[in-house]
C-alpha positions in Angstrom: -46.9 43.8 -6.2 -48.3 42.5 -9.5 -48.4 38.8 -10.5 -45.5 39.0 -12.9 -43.1 40.4 -10.3 -44.3 37.7 -7.8 -43.8 35.0 -10.3 -40.3 36.3 -11.2 -39.4 36.3 -7.5 -40.5 32.7 -7.2 -38.4 31.8 -10.2 -35.4 33.7 -8.7 -35.7 31.6 -5.6 -36.0 28.4 -7.6 -32.9 29.1 -9.7 -30.9 30.0 -6.6 -31.9 26.7 -5.2 -30.9 25.0 -8.4 -27.5 26.7 -8.2 -27.1 25.4 -4.7 -28.0 21.9 -5.9 -25.3 21.9 -8.6 -22.7 23.4 -6.4 -23.4 21.0 -3.6 -23.4 18.0 -6.0 -20.1 19.1 -7.5 -18.2 19.3 -4.2 -19.9 16.3 -2.7 -18.9 13.9 -5.5 -15.4 15.3 -5.4 -15.1 14.8 -1.6 -16.9 11.5 -1.1 -14.8 8.4 -0.5 -15.4 5.6 -3.0 -14.5 3.0 -0.3 -17.4 4.3 1.8 -19.8 4.1 -1.2 -18.8 0.5 -1.8 -19.5 -0.3 1.9 -22.9 1.3 1.7 -23.7 -0.8 -1.5 -22.6 -3.9 0.4 -25.0 -2.9 3.2 -27.9 -2.8 0.7 -28.2 1.0 0.3 -29.9 1.5 -3.1 -29.0 5.2 -3.3 -25.4 4.3 -3.0 -25.6 2.4 -6.3 -26.5 5.6 -8.2 -23.9 7.5 -6.2 -21.3 5.1 -7.4 -22.3 5.6 -11.0 -22.0 9.3 -10.6 -18.7 9.3 -8.6 -17.2 6.7 -11.0 -17.8 8.8 -14.1 -16.5 12.0 -12.4 -15.4 13.9 -15.5 -18.9 13.6 -17.1 -20.9 14.6 -14.0 -18.6 17.5 -13.1 -19.3 18.8 -16.5 -23.0 18.3 -15.8 -22.6 20.4 -12.7 -20.7 23.1 -14.5 -23.4 23.3 -17.2 -26.1 23.5 -14.6 -24.3 26.3 -12.7 -23.8 28.2 -15.9 -27.4 27.9 -16.9 -28.8 29.0 -13.6 -26.3 31.9 -13.3 -27.4 33.2 -16.7 -31.1 32.8 -15.9 -30.6 34.6 -12.6 -28.8 37.5 -14.3 -31.5 37.8 -16.9 -34.4 37.4 -14.6 -33.3 38.6 -11.1 -31.9 42.0 -11.8 -34.7 43.4 -13.9 -37.2 42.1 -11.3 -35.5 43.9 -8.5 -35.2 47.0 -10.6 -39.0 46.9 -11.1 -39.6 46.7 -7.4 -37.2 49.6 -6.7 -38.4 52.0 -9.4 -41.7 53.0 -7.6 -39.7 53.8 -4.5 -37.3 56.1 -6.4 -40.3 57.7 -8.1 -41.9 58.4 -4.8 -38.8 60.3 -3.6 -38.4 62.1 -7.0 -35.1 60.6 -7.8 -34.0 61.6 -11.3 -34.6 58.9 -13.9 -31.0 58.5 -14.9 -29.8 58.2 -11.3 -32.8 55.9 -10.4 -31.7 53.6 -13.3 -28.1 53.4 -12.1 -29.1 52.9 -8.4 -31.8 50.3 -9.1 -29.4 48.3 -11.4 -26.6 48.5 -8.8 -28.8 47.5 -5.9 -30.4 44.7 -7.9 -26.9 43.4 -8.9 -25.7 43.5 -5.3 -28.8 41.7 -4.0 -28.8 39.0 -6.6 -25.0 38.5 -6.4 -25.3 38.2 -2.6 -28.0 35.6 -2.7 -26.3 33.7 -5.5 -22.9 33.6 -3.8 -24.1 33.0 -0.2 -27.1 30.8 -0.7 -26.3 29.3 -4.1 -22.6 28.7 -3.7 -20.9 29.2 -0.3 -23.5 27.5 1.9 -23.9 24.3 -0.2 -20.1 24.1 -0.8 -19.6 24.0 3.0 -22.3 21.5 3.6 -21.0 19.3 0.8 -17.5 19.3 2.2 -18.6 18.6 5.8 -21.3 16.0 4.9 -20.0 14.6 1.6 -21.5 11.2 2.1 -25.0 12.4 3.0 -25.0 15.1 0.3 -23.8 12.6 -2.4 -26.6 10.1 -1.5 -29.1 12.9 -1.5 -28.1 14.6 -4.7 -26.7 11.8 -6.8 -30.0 10.6 -8.2 -31.3 14.0 -9.6 -27.8 14.7 -10.9 -27.7 11.4 -12.6 -31.0 12.1 -14.4 -30.0 15.6 -15.3 -26.9 14.1 -16.9 -29.0 11.7 -18.9 -31.4 14.5 -20.1 -28.5 16.8 -21.0 -26.3 14.2 -22.5 -26.0 15.7 -26.0 -25.0 19.1 -24.6 -22.5 17.7 -22.1 -21.0 15.3 -24.6 -20.6 18.1 -27.1 -19.0 20.4 -24.6 -16.6 17.7 -23.3 -15.6 16.8 -26.8 -14.9 20.5 -27.7 -12.8 20.8 -24.5 -10.8 17.7 -25.4 -10.2 19.0 -29.0 -9.0 22.3 -27.6 -6.6 20.6 -25.2 -5.2 18.4 -27.9 -4.4 21.5 -29.9 -2.1 22.5 -27.1 -0.7 19.0 -26.6 -2.5 18.4 -23.3 -4.1 15.1 -22.6 -7.2 15.1 -20.4 -6.3 13.7 -17.0 -8.3 11.1 -15.1 -9.9 11.8 -11.7 -8.7 8.7 -9.9 -7.2 9.7 -6.5 -3.7 8.3 -6.1 -1.5 9.3 -3.2 2.2 8.9 -2.8 3.6 7.1 0.2 4.7 10.4 1.7 1.2 11.8 1.3 -0.3 8.8 2.9 2.1 9.2 5.9 1.0 12.8 6.3 -2.7 11.7 6.2 -2.0 9.0 8.8 -0.2 11.4 11.1 -3.0 14.0 10.7 -5.6 11.4 11.5 -3.7 10.4 14.6 -3.4 14.1 15.7 -7.2 14.5 15.2 -8.0 11.4 17.2 -9.3 9.4 14.2 -6.8 6.6 14.9 -5.1 5.5 18.1 -1.4 5.0 18.9 -1.5 1.3 18.2 -3.1 1.8 14.8 -0.5 4.5 14.0 2.3 2.1 14.9 0.9 -0.6 12.7 0.6 1.8 9.7 4.1 3.2 10.2 5.4 -0.4 10.4 3.6 -1.2 7.1 5.2 1.8 5.4 8.6 0.7 6.5 7.9 -3.0 5.6 9.1 -2.7 1.9 12.4 -1.3 3.0 13.4 -4.0 5.4 15.8 -6.8 4.4 15.8 -10.4 5.6 19.2 -10.1 7.3 17.7 -7.4 9.6 15.2 -9.8 11.2 16.7 -13.3 10.8 17.6 -15.5 13.8 21.4 -15.9 13.9 22.9 -19.3 13.3 24.4 -19.4 16.8 20.9 -19.0 18.4 19.2 -21.8 16.5 18.2 -25.0 18.3 18.5 -27.9 15.8 17.8 -31.6 15.5 20.2 -34.0 13.8 18.9 -36.4 11.2 20.8 -39.2 13.0 19.3 -38.6 16.5 17.5 -41.4 18.2 14.0 -40.9 19.4 15.2 -40.6 23.0 17.7 -37.9 22.1 15.1 -36.0 20.2 12.7 -36.1 23.0 15.4 -34.7 25.3 15.8 -31.7 23.1 12.1 -31.2 22.9 11.8 -31.4 26.7 14.5 -28.7 27.1 13.1 -26.2 24.7 9.4 -26.9 24.1 9.2 -25.3 20.7 7.0 -26.4 17.8 9.3 -26.3 14.8 12.9 -27.4 14.7 15.3 -27.2 11.8 17.0 -30.6 11.0 20.7 -30.7 10.1 22.5 -33.5 8.3 24.2 -35.9 10.6 27.9 -34.9 10.9 27.4 -31.6 9.0 25.9 -28.9 11.3 26.0 -26.3 8.4 23.7 -28.3 6.1 20.0 -27.8 6.8 17.9 -30.6 5.2 14.5 -29.4 6.4 12.4 -29.0 9.5 10.0 -31.0 11.6 6.7 -30.0 13.3 6.7 -31.6 16.7 2.9 -31.5 16.9 2.8 -33.9 13.9 5.3 -36.3 15.4 3.9 -36.3 18.9 0.4 -36.9 17.6 1.7 -39.9 15.7 3.4 -41.2 18.8 0.3 -40.7 20.9 -1.6 -42.8 18.3 0.9 -45.6 18.9 2.4 -45.5 15.5 6.1 -46.1 14.9 8.0 -42.8 14.5 11.0 -42.2 12.3 12.3 -38.7 12.0 12.7 -38.9 8.2 9.0 -39.4 7.7 8.3 -36.0 9.3 10.9 -33.8 7.7 9.5 -31.1 5.5 11.4 -29.1 2.9 12.5 -25.7 4.0 12.8 -22.9 1.5 16.0 -20.8 1.3 16.3 -17.1 0.7 19.3 -14.8 0.3 20.0 -12.5 3.3 19.4 -9.4 1.1 15.9 -10.4 0.0 13.0 -8.1 0.8 11.0 -9.4 3.7 7.9 -8.5 1.7 8.9 -10.9 -1.1 9.8 -13.6 1.5 6.4 -13.2 3.1 4.6 -13.6 -0.2 6.6 -16.8 -1.1 6.1 -18.3 2.4 2.3 -17.7 2.1 2.2 -19.3 -1.3 4.1 -22.4 -0.1 2.3 -22.5 3.2 5.6 -22.8 5.1 6.3 -21.1 8.4 10.1 -21.3 8.5 12.9 -20.7 6.0 16.7 -20.7 5.9 18.7 -17.5 5.2 21.8 -17.8 3.1 24.8 -15.6 2.4 26.4 -14.9 -0.9 28.2 -18.3 -1.0 24.9 -20.1 -0.4 25.7 -21.1 3.2 23.0 -21.0 5.8 23.6 -18.2 8.3 20.3 -18.0 9.9 16.6 -18.7 9.9 13.4 -16.7 9.7 9.9 -17.6 10.7 6.5 -16.3 9.7 6.2 -14.9 13.2 9.4 -12.9 12.8 8.0 -11.2 9.7 4.6 -10.5 11.2 6.2 -8.9 14.3 7.6 -6.2 11.9 4.0 -5.1 11.6 2.2 -5.9 14.9 5.1 -6.0 17.3 6.2 -8.9 19.6 4.1 -12.1 19.3 4.3 -14.6 22.1 4.1 -17.9 20.2 5.3 -21.4 21.1 5.9 -22.0 17.4 9.3 -20.4 17.4 12.6 -22.3 17.3 15.0 -20.3 19.5 
């Protein structure tokens, strides 16, 4: 084997390796999760910084991969097949194969060998590795791909620009590559993760409760008016202590004296009892907090946000006429996600 053929074989191996690099990089940056890259950056992984740049500018670097694959395929076609033909020709001459047939056979065999190596080693193997080990492959290949993109910027920019112009001619706008899932798709992903053992039953229940959270209304979870233990604004300290002894709750709604349908606020017994323990004089009116009011058809999601903003743990629920028909606590809302909570801060 002369030196030229040996050099050509080395170059064939190099360009098959480059094909594998571009194919692996293409599938890895498509498959990798940005949330995981962000986590690695937070952990101080320097390779993840470059990986984020590549994965963030997905359109550009996918074009870089396609350009690299095209170039390596063309070089392999121009270099590999003639090299294999040169290796086979002496064999055909030794067996006195007619020249015309030898040319056809050598070209066919050369094409089959190069195609096999290109497809198996250059494409299928790296694609499988990139899909199964997207994170590791991205961290490994992002830096050389990043610099290839920098070096080939004029060509990639020109090719992308030409593609956009062609698309505009047909009224098509280039789409972004941000991955957005619908709620139904997310439910399928969650269920699939549970079936594969990635999440347990409790986590599945939490996620399913969150999906149903937006659809729930306040009237579905409120405490009915008949179940509510209240304090009257005209109660004496002794009467109030009796109610507290019987129920041992933390928050109690306060109604107007003589009008059990009018809620004027709520008290936190911890505040009152702390003041009493300190020997201070206690008047109920000093401890009454304003209580927000929400219509019964309000979304519990909206109510949760407003209660968080106002830092209030209890709210009144009203009907169409504005009359109080029940109450809701922060615990009631959270139980829609995490299930029953045993908490002394309830009022029924």
